[in-house]
C-alpha positions in Angstrom: 89.5 68.4 94.8 91.9 65.7 96.2 93.5 66.2 99.5 97.0 67.0 98.1 95.7 69.7 95.8 93.5 71.1 98.5 96.5 71.3 100.9 98.7 72.9 98.3 95.9 75.5 97.6 95.6 76.3 101.2 99.3 76.6 101.6 99.6 78.9 98.7 96.9 81.1 100.0 98.5 81.3 103.4 101.9 82.2 101.8 100.2 85.0 99.8 98.3 86.3 102.8 101.3 86.2 105.0 103.3 88.1 102.4 100.6 90.7 101.9 100.3 91.2 105.7 104.0 91.6 106.1 104.1 94.0 103.2 101.3 96.1 104.7 103.5 96.5 107.8 105.7 99.3 106.5 108.6 98.2 108.7 108.6 94.9 106.9 108.1 96.3 103.4 111.1 96.9 101.1 111.9 100.6 100.9 110.3 101.4 97.6 111.3 104.8 96.2 108.2 106.9 96.9 109.9 110.3 96.6 106.7 112.3 96.7 105.3 110.3 99.7 101.9 109.8 98.1 101.7 106.1 98.9 102.2 105.0 95.3 105.2 104.5 92.9 105.1 105.9 89.4 107.5 104.8 86.6 109.8 107.8 87.2 110.2 106.8 90.9 110.7 103.2 89.9 113.4 104.3 87.5 115.1 106.5 90.1 115.2 103.6 92.5 116.4 101.2 89.8 119.3 103.6 88.9 120.4 103.5 92.6 120.1 99.8 92.8 122.0 99.4 89.5 124.9 101.5 90.8 125.0 99.8 94.2 125.0 96.2 92.9 127.6 96.9 90.1 130.3 95.6 92.3 133.1 95.6 89.7 132.0 99.1 88.5 132.0 98.0 84.8 128.6 99.7 84.2 127.0 96.3 83.5 125.4 93.7 85.7 126.1 90.0 85.3 124.0 87.1 86.7 126.1 87.0 89.9 125.5 90.7 90.6 121.7 90.2 90.0 121.5 87.1 92.2 118.3 87.1 94.2 116.8 89.9 92.1 116.4 88.2 88.7 116.3 84.5 87.7 118.2 83.0 84.8 115.2 83.1 82.4 114.5 86.8 83.3 118.1 87.6 82.8 118.3 86.0 79.4 115.1 87.8 78.3 116.4 91.1 79.4 119.8 90.7 77.8 118.8 92.2 74.4 122.4 92.1 73.0 123.1 88.6 74.3 126.4 89.6 75.8 125.9 88.0 79.1 125.4 91.2 81.0 122.7 93.9 81.4 123.8 97.5 80.8 121.8 100.3 82.4 119.6 100.7 79.3 118.7 97.0 79.4 118.1 97.1 83.1 115.8 100.1 82.8 113.9 98.4 80.0 113.4 95.5 82.3 112.2 97.8 85.1 109.7 99.4 82.7 108.4 96.1 81.5 108.1 94.8 85.0 106.4 98.0 86.2 103.8 97.7 83.4 103.1 94.1 84.2 102.4 95.1 87.9 100.0 97.9 86.8 96.9 96.0 85.7 94.7 99.2 85.7 97.2 101.0 83.5 96.9 104.1 85.7 100.7 104.7 85.8 101.0 104.2 89.5 101.5 101.2 91.8 100.0 101.1 95.3 100.9 98.8 98.1 98.5 96.1 96.9 100.0 96.1 93.4 103.5 96.2 94.7 102.8 93.2 97.0 101.2 91.2 94.2 102.9 88.4 92.4 103.5 90.8 89.5 104.8 93.6 91.8 107.2 91.6 93.9 109.7 91.2 91.0 109.7 94.9 90.5 110.5 95.6 94.2 113.6 93.4 93.8 114.7 95.6 90.9 114.1 99.0 92.5 114.5 98.6 96.3 117.8 98.5 98.1 
């Protein structure tokens, strides 16, 4: 492995470890909606959190989210993929479908729950952006 690739690999590992350590510290972790306090998030809890986020970031109260309202939570490619009717906004149904798809991607064991490790994973982090305030 050349030195640049090795340095990039080490840097990526450090970033992942730092993120995982920060997430393990509950004071640094986003407030995921664990309503039953069992240390995991199921789809229903994710949807409850997502509904609250949807309402709180719908600044113009038009019951849709545009790219500006989703800034920092969803990139342009993700937005386009989630916009099923191609109207340039996500309604609550489209947003919830995105949350469900993202939840399933973060649940490699298909057990219907996400623990801290899964939420802190590369697949879980996008979900946290969608469901945490």
